[in-house]
FIPALUM-912817 format. One record per residue (C-alpha): residue number from 0; residue in one letter; x, y, z. Coordinates in nm, 4 decimals, m for minus. Each point is the difference from the previous one (the first is absolute). Example, Ala and Ser with C-alpha at 12.3 -4.5 7.8 and 13.67 -1.06 7.14 Angstrom:
<sites>
<num=0; residuo=a; east=1.2300; north=m0.4500; up=0.7800>
<num=1; residuo=s; east=0.1370; north=0.3440; up=m0.0660>
</sites>
This chain:
<sites>
<num=0; residuo=m; east=m7.0966; north=m6.2031; up=9.0408>
<num=1; residuo=f; east=m0.2470; north=0.1275; up=m0.3144>
<num=2; residuo=r; east=0.0709; north=0.3294; up=0.1325>
<num=3; residuo=r; east=0.3252; north=m0.0204; up=m0.0407>
<num=4; residuo=i; east=0.0137; north=m0.1303; up=m0.3211>
<num=5; residuo=a; east=m0.2251; north=0.2855; up=m0.1129>
<num=6; residuo=v; east=0.2783; north=0.2478; up=0.1487>
<num=7; residuo=v; east=0.2649; north=m0.1571; up=m0.1420>
<num=8; residuo=t; east=m0.1974; north=0.0081; up=m0.3795>
<num=9; residuo=v; east=m0.0464; north=0.3671; up=0.0290>
<num=10; residuo=a; east=0.2974; north=0.0510; up=0.1168>
<num=11; residuo=v; east=0.1791; north=m0.1516; up=m0.3060>
<num=12; residuo=l; east=m0.2763; north=0.1280; up=m0.2527>
<num=13; residuo=s; east=0.1007; north=0.3516; up=0.1173>
<num=14; residuo=m; east=0.3746; north=m0.0403; up=m0.0488>
<num=15; residuo=a; east=m0.0695; north=m0.1647; up=m0.3442>
<num=16; residuo=g; east=m0.2585; north=0.3345; up=m0.0842>
<num=17; residuo=q; east=0.3151; north=0.2351; up=0.1547>
<num=18; residuo=a; east=0.2407; north=m0.2207; up=m0.3105>
<num=19; residuo=a; east=m0.2276; north=m0.0414; up=m0.2504>
<num=20; residuo=a; east=m0.0849; north=0.3724; up=0.0761>
<num=21; residuo=q; east=0.4255; north=0.1249; up=m0.0306>
<num=22; residuo=d; east=m0.0912; north=m0.1865; up=m0.4006>
<num=23; residuo=q; east=0.0634; north=0.2729; up=m0.2831>
<num=24; residuo=w; east=m0.0396; north=0.0129; up=m0.3795>
<num=25; residuo=g; east=0.2523; north=0.1170; up=m0.1421>
<num=26; residuo=v; east=0.1992; north=m0.0855; up=m0.3770>
<num=27; residuo=d; east=0.3315; north=m0.1874; up=m0.0833>
<num=28; residuo=v; east=0.2325; north=m0.0253; up=m0.2739>
<num=29; residuo=a; east=0.2317; north=m0.2384; up=m0.0598>
<num=30; residuo=l; east=0.3173; north=0.0231; up=m0.2502>
<num=31; residuo=t; east=0.2216; north=m0.3241; up=m0.0827>
<num=32; residuo=p; east=0.3097; north=0.1385; up=m0.2187>
<num=33; residuo=s; east=0.1119; north=m0.3333; up=m0.0346>
<num=34; residuo=w; east=m0.1030; north=m0.4041; up=0.0026>
<num=35; residuo=e; east=0.0946; north=m0.3167; up=m0.1222>
<num=36; residuo=s; east=m0.0704; north=m0.3245; up=m0.0153>
<num=37; residuo=g; east=0.1956; north=m0.2755; up=0.2354>
<num=38; residuo=p; east=0.0077; north=m0.3542; up=0.1079>
<num=39; residuo=g; east=m0.2942; north=m0.1970; up=0.0518>
<num=40; residuo=v; east=m0.2182; north=0.2728; up=m0.2974>
<num=41; residuo=k; east=0.0135; north=m0.2510; up=m0.2755>
<num=42; residuo=q; east=m0.1968; north=m0.2652; up=0.1935>
<num=43; residuo=l; east=m0.3046; north=0.2420; up=0.0496>
<num=44; residuo=f; east=0.0164; north=0.0957; up=m0.4030>
<num=45; residuo=s; east=0.0579; north=m0.3897; up=m0.0793>
<num=46; residuo=a; east=0.2638; north=0.0638; up=m0.1750>
<num=47; residuo=d; east=0.3613; north=m0.1046; up=m0.0736>
<num=48; residuo=h; east=0.2059; north=0.3457; up=m0.0117>
<num=49; residuo=v; east=m0.1231; north=0.3524; up=0.1356>
<num=50; residuo=d; east=0.2541; north=0.3016; up=0.0062>
<num=51; residuo=m; east=m0.2629; north=0.3032; up=0.0341>
<num=52; residuo=q; east=0.0897; north=0.3801; up=0.1128>
<num=53; residuo=g; east=m0.2306; north=0.3001; up=0.0405>
<num=54; residuo=s; east=m0.1887; north=0.2490; up=0.1969>
<num=55; residuo=a; east=m0.3171; north=0.0919; up=0.1443>
<num=56; residuo=m; east=m0.2143; north=0.2409; up=0.1317>
<num=57; residuo=r; east=m0.2780; north=m0.0114; up=0.2056>
<num=58; residuo=i; east=m0.2618; north=0.2685; up=0.1418>
<num=59; residuo=g; east=m0.3622; north=m0.0816; up=0.2532>
<num=60; residuo=f; east=m0.1401; north=0.0974; up=0.3378>
<num=61; residuo=v; east=0.1057; north=m0.1478; up=0.3677>
<num=62; residuo=r; east=m0.2100; north=m0.0147; up=0.3093>
<num=63; residuo=g; east=0.2744; north=0.0154; up=0.3156>
<num=64; residuo=m; east=0.2022; north=0.1351; up=0.2394>
<num=65; residuo=e; east=0.2808; north=0.2442; up=0.0480>
<num=66; residuo=l; east=0.2022; north=m0.2337; up=0.2626>
<num=67; residuo=g; east=m0.2286; north=m0.3418; up=m0.1695>
<num=68; residuo=g; east=m0.0284; north=m0.1797; up=m0.2359>
<num=69; residuo=d; east=m0.2113; north=0.0446; up=m0.3153>
<num=70; residuo=w; east=m0.2009; north=m0.1699; up=m0.2378>
<num=71; residuo=g; east=m0.1223; north=0.1109; up=m0.4000>
<num=72; residuo=m; east=m0.1189; north=m0.0729; up=m0.3155>
<num=73; residuo=a; east=0.2472; north=0.1552; up=m0.2965>
<num=74; residuo=l; east=0.0314; north=0.0003; up=m0.3738>
<num=75; residuo=v; east=0.3694; north=m0.1096; up=m0.1502>
<num=76; residuo=n; east=0.1419; north=0.0429; up=m0.3067>
<num=77; residuo=t; east=0.3413; north=m0.2907; up=m0.0247>
<num=78; residuo=t; east=0.2114; north=0.1131; up=m0.2736>
<num=79; residuo=i; east=0.2016; north=m0.3124; up=m0.1715>
<num=80; residuo=a; east=0.2792; north=0.1104; up=m0.1256>
<num=81; residuo=d; east=0.0875; north=m0.0283; up=m0.3731>
<num=82; residuo=n; east=0.1934; north=m0.3438; up=m0.1008>
<num=83; residuo=s; east=m0.1497; north=m0.1730; up=0.2673>
<num=84; residuo=s; east=m0.0175; north=m0.3953; up=m0.0514>
<num=85; residuo=l; east=m0.2014; north=m0.3432; up=0.0895>
<num=86; residuo=d; east=0.0975; north=m0.2944; up=m0.1997>
<num=87; residuo=v; east=m0.2450; north=m0.2656; up=0.1183>
<num=88; residuo=d; east=m0.0058; north=m0.3865; up=m0.1168>
<num=89; residuo=v; east=0.4002; north=m0.0268; up=m0.0677>
<num=90; residuo=s; east=0.1574; north=m0.3269; up=m0.0671>
<num=91; residuo=s; east=0.3708; north=m0.0696; up=m0.1869>
<num=92; residuo=c; east=m0.0781; north=m0.1269; up=m0.3827>
<num=93; residuo=g; east=0.1772; north=m0.0212; up=m0.3422>
<num=94; residuo=r; east=m0.0367; north=0.4270; up=m0.0307>
<num=95; residuo=g; east=0.1110; north=0.1090; up=0.3264>
<num=96; residuo=n; east=m0.2485; north=0.0631; up=0.2305>
<num=97; residuo=c; east=m0.3108; north=m0.0604; up=m0.1176>
<num=98; residuo=g; east=m0.3690; north=0.1415; up=0.1941>
<num=99; residuo=t; east=m0.1741; north=0.3748; up=0.0222>
<num=100; residuo=f; east=0.2070; north=0.2710; up=0.0675>
<num=101; residuo=l; east=m0.1516; north=0.3321; up=0.0804>
<num=102; residuo=r; east=0.1475; north=0.3568; up=0.0079>
<num=103; residuo=t; east=m0.1699; north=0.2805; up=0.0272>
<num=104; residuo=v; east=0.0731; north=0.3432; up=m0.2804>
<num=105; residuo=g; east=m0.0270; north=0.2535; up=0.1869>
<num=106; residuo=r; east=m0.1683; north=0.0949; up=0.3386>
<num=107; residuo=t; east=m0.2841; north=m0.2556; up=0.0378>
<num=108; residuo=h; east=m0.2424; north=0.1189; up=0.3242>
<num=109; residuo=m; east=m0.2219; north=m0.1158; up=0.2279>
<num=110; residuo=t; east=m0.2685; north=0.1161; up=0.2589>
<num=111; residuo=g; east=m0.1435; north=m0.0579; up=0.2188>
<num=112; residuo=f; east=m0.1821; north=0.0257; up=0.3852>
<num=113; residuo=e; east=0.1413; north=m0.1729; up=0.3079>
<num=114; residuo=f; east=m0.0868; north=0.0066; up=0.3493>
<num=115; residuo=h; east=0.2514; north=0.0838; up=0.2807>
<num=116; residuo=q; east=0.0997; north=0.0612; up=0.3908>
<num=117; residuo=y; east=0.2440; north=0.0681; up=0.2003>
<num=118; residuo=q; east=0.0985; north=m0.1584; up=0.3125>
<num=119; residuo=p; east=0.2206; north=0.2355; up=0.1867>
<num=120; residuo=f; east=0.1962; north=m0.2582; up=0.2590>
<num=121; residuo=k; east=0.2559; north=0.2996; up=0.1731>
<num=122; residuo=t; east=m0.0139; north=0.3584; up=0.0851>
<num=123; residuo=w; east=0.2403; north=0.2359; up=0.0946>
<num=124; residuo=r; east=m0.0412; north=0.3985; up=0.1927>
<num=125; residuo=n; east=m0.3458; north=m0.0489; up=m0.2343>
<num=126; residuo=r; east=0.1029; north=0.0351; up=m0.3130>
<num=127; residuo=v; east=0.2077; north=m0.2991; up=m0.1371>
<num=128; residuo=q; east=m0.1760; north=m0.3642; up=m0.0487>
<num=129; residuo=v; east=0.1136; north=m0.2837; up=m0.1670>
<num=130; residuo=g; east=m0.2192; north=m0.2434; up=m0.0946>
<num=131; residuo=l; east=m0.2088; north=m0.2256; up=m0.3031>
<num=132; residuo=v; east=m0.1976; north=0.1019; up=m0.3125>
<num=133; residuo=g; east=m0.1486; north=m0.2261; up=m0.1894>
<num=134; residuo=a; east=m0.2413; north=m0.0189; up=m0.2830>
<num=135; residuo=v; east=m0.2284; north=m0.1953; up=m0.2003>
<num=136; residuo=g; east=m0.1770; north=0.1046; up=m0.3902>
<num=137; residuo=l; east=m0.0548; north=m0.0461; up=m0.3711>
<num=138; residuo=g; east=0.1907; north=0.1269; up=m0.2656>
<num=139; residuo=w; east=m0.0577; north=0.0043; up=m0.4137>
<num=140; residuo=l; east=0.3428; north=0.0257; up=m0.2118>
<num=141; residuo=r; east=m0.0301; north=0.2322; up=m0.3346>
<num=142; residuo=g; east=0.2052; north=0.0649; up=m0.2894>
<num=143; residuo=q; east=0.1173; north=m0.2695; up=m0.2262>
<num=144; residuo=v; east=0.3349; north=m0.2702; up=0.0172>
<num=145; residuo=y; east=0.2194; north=m0.1460; up=m0.2305>
<num=146; residuo=k; east=m0.0840; north=m0.3997; up=0.0136>
<num=147; residuo=r; east=0.1945; north=m0.2433; up=m0.1646>
<num=148; residuo=t; east=m0.0794; north=m0.3800; up=m0.0215>
<num=149; residuo=t; east=0.3225; north=m0.2648; up=m0.1068>
<num=150; residuo=t; east=m0.0346; north=m0.3049; up=m0.0931>
<num=151; residuo=n; east=0.1963; north=m0.2785; up=m0.1179>
<num=152; residuo=e; east=m0.1406; north=0.0397; up=m0.3138>
<num=153; residuo=s; east=m0.0383; north=0.4184; up=m0.0211>
<num=154; residuo=d; east=m0.1150; north=0.3190; up=0.1419>
<num=155; residuo=i; east=m0.3120; north=0.1737; up=0.0222>
<num=156; residuo=e; east=0.0133; north=0.3284; up=0.1128>
<num=157; residuo=s; east=m0.2567; north=0.2667; up=0.0787>
<num=158; residuo=f; east=0.0758; north=0.3967; up=0.0227>
<num=159; residuo=s; east=m0.3814; north=0.1110; up=0.1649>
<num=160; residuo=t; east=m0.0235; north=m0.2736; up=0.2869>
<num=161; residuo=p; east=m0.2135; north=0.1739; up=0.2695>
<num=162; residuo=a; east=0.2063; north=0.0748; up=0.3733>
<num=163; residuo=g; east=m0.1911; north=m0.2355; up=0.0956>
<num=164; residuo=e; east=0.1982; north=m0.3028; up=m0.0473>
<num=165; residuo=f; east=0.2780; north=0.1224; up=0.2119>
<num=166; residuo=f; east=m0.1865; north=m0.1485; up=0.2421>
<num=167; residuo=p; east=m0.1303; north=m0.3733; up=m0.1264>
<num=168; residuo=p; east=m0.2124; north=m0.1237; up=0.2413>
<num=169; residuo=s; east=m0.2420; north=0.2357; up=m0.0633>
<num=170; residuo=n; east=0.0382; north=0.2356; up=m0.3294>
<num=171; residuo=s; east=m0.1710; north=0.3068; up=0.1267>
<num=172; residuo=v; east=0.0207; north=m0.0223; up=0.4565>
<num=173; residuo=m; east=0.2964; north=0.0693; up=0.1656>
<num=174; residuo=p; east=m0.0579; north=m0.0654; up=0.4074>
<num=175; residuo=l; east=0.1368; north=0.2456; up=0.1228>
<num=176; residuo=a; east=0.1753; north=m0.0510; up=0.3893>
<num=177; residuo=s; east=0.2719; north=0.1007; up=0.2159>
<num=178; residuo=m; east=0.1870; north=m0.0051; up=0.2921>
<num=179; residuo=e; east=0.2677; north=0.2799; up=0.1018>
<num=180; residuo=l; east=0.2187; north=0.1263; up=0.3007>
<num=181; residuo=a; east=m0.0942; north=0.3163; up=0.0535>
<num=182; residuo=a; east=0.1084; north=0.3448; up=0.2872>
<num=183; residuo=s; east=m0.2209; north=0.2981; up=0.0311>
<num=184; residuo=a; east=0.0947; north=0.3364; up=0.0800>
<num=185; residuo=i; east=m0.2569; north=0.3433; up=0.0897>
<num=186; residuo=v; east=0.1313; north=0.2770; up=m0.1667>
<num=187; residuo=v; east=m0.2153; north=0.2185; up=0.1020>
<num=188; residuo=r; east=m0.3572; north=m0.0219; up=0.1919>
<num=189; residuo=g; east=m0.2359; north=m0.2253; up=m0.2516>
<num=190; residuo=v; east=0.2749; north=m0.0728; up=m0.2396>
<num=191; residuo=k; east=0.1737; north=m0.3401; up=m0.0239>
<num=192; residuo=v; east=0.3110; north=m0.1033; up=m0.2212>
<num=193; residuo=r; east=0.0054; north=m0.3903; up=0.0078>
<num=194; residuo=a; east=0.3107; north=m0.2038; up=m0.1471>
<num=195; residuo=s; east=m0.0635; north=m0.3686; up=m0.0854>
<num=196; residuo=g; east=0.1939; north=m0.2927; up=m0.1949>
<num=197; residuo=g; east=m0.0504; north=m0.3291; up=m0.0752>
<num=198; residuo=f; east=m0.2090; north=m0.2432; up=m0.1921>
<num=199; residuo=a; east=m0.3186; north=0.1469; up=m0.2608>
<num=200; residuo=m; east=m0.1622; north=m0.1875; up=m0.2827>
<num=201; residuo=p; east=0.1903; north=m0.0218; up=m0.2584>
<num=202; residuo=g; east=0.3078; north=0.0691; up=0.1600>
<num=203; residuo=y; east=0.2068; north=0.1280; up=0.2994>
<num=204; residuo=h; east=0.0431; north=0.3534; up=0.1020>
<num=205; residuo=k; east=0.2944; north=0.1276; up=0.0559>
<num=206; residuo=f; east=m0.1716; north=0.3089; up=0.1465>
<num=207; residuo=g; east=m0.3248; north=0.2291; up=0.0311>
<num=208; residuo=l; east=m0.1225; north=0.3197; up=0.0932>
<num=209; residuo=t; east=m0.3323; north=0.0159; up=0.1715>
<num=210; residuo=f; east=m0.1816; north=0.3972; up=0.0981>
<num=211; residuo=i; east=m0.2123; north=m0.0064; up=0.2034>
<num=212; residuo=y; east=m0.2185; north=0.2557; up=0.0956>
<num=213; residuo=l; east=m0.3049; north=m0.0857; up=0.3194>
<num=214; residuo=i; east=m0.2766; north=0.3412; up=m0.0900>
<num=215; residuo=p; east=m0.0583; north=0.1785; up=0.3130>
<num=216; residuo=r; east=m0.3602; north=m0.0710; up=0.1876>
</sites>
């Protein structure tokens, strides 16, 4: 019995070692031409109304296989478009709507890092895959926003509010999280292109492209 267990253990470890040996280090660049806020996002911002748009870029390293999944770490730069808005504690009052109203002036940036993992579900012809990619991380808002606080008695305005106030729960650090449906294709040996779309804090990615280069061993 113990001999059989030892044989099975050695076989499993050998297979795991072979699988790990197939992993390759590489680099990836991801571009998201457009994202926007959508249903459910306002709860994440503890806000009454969120209307945000922008674009994003990510560059980092990966480890994985051409015909398998991959994981990696990346630097992220997200742009929030001019005139994006966030309203907090809005209520009806004698002046119309009272509350705190934030608007971006020019482009506001969020920089940070994230860890991602891609898991394919199905592969066709050893070239095309469909799967799911998820990521978590932290970002820091940079820039200035226009802030107006309206009460029933008066307006209190500020033109130099730090962009961190766009995320009321923290005022400094914003959590990053995403879950996107993805399709990948091997263009040439070692080069993969992945298209994805789905939820990605602080909004929804309409469409994104990731270019992956796996360095030959």
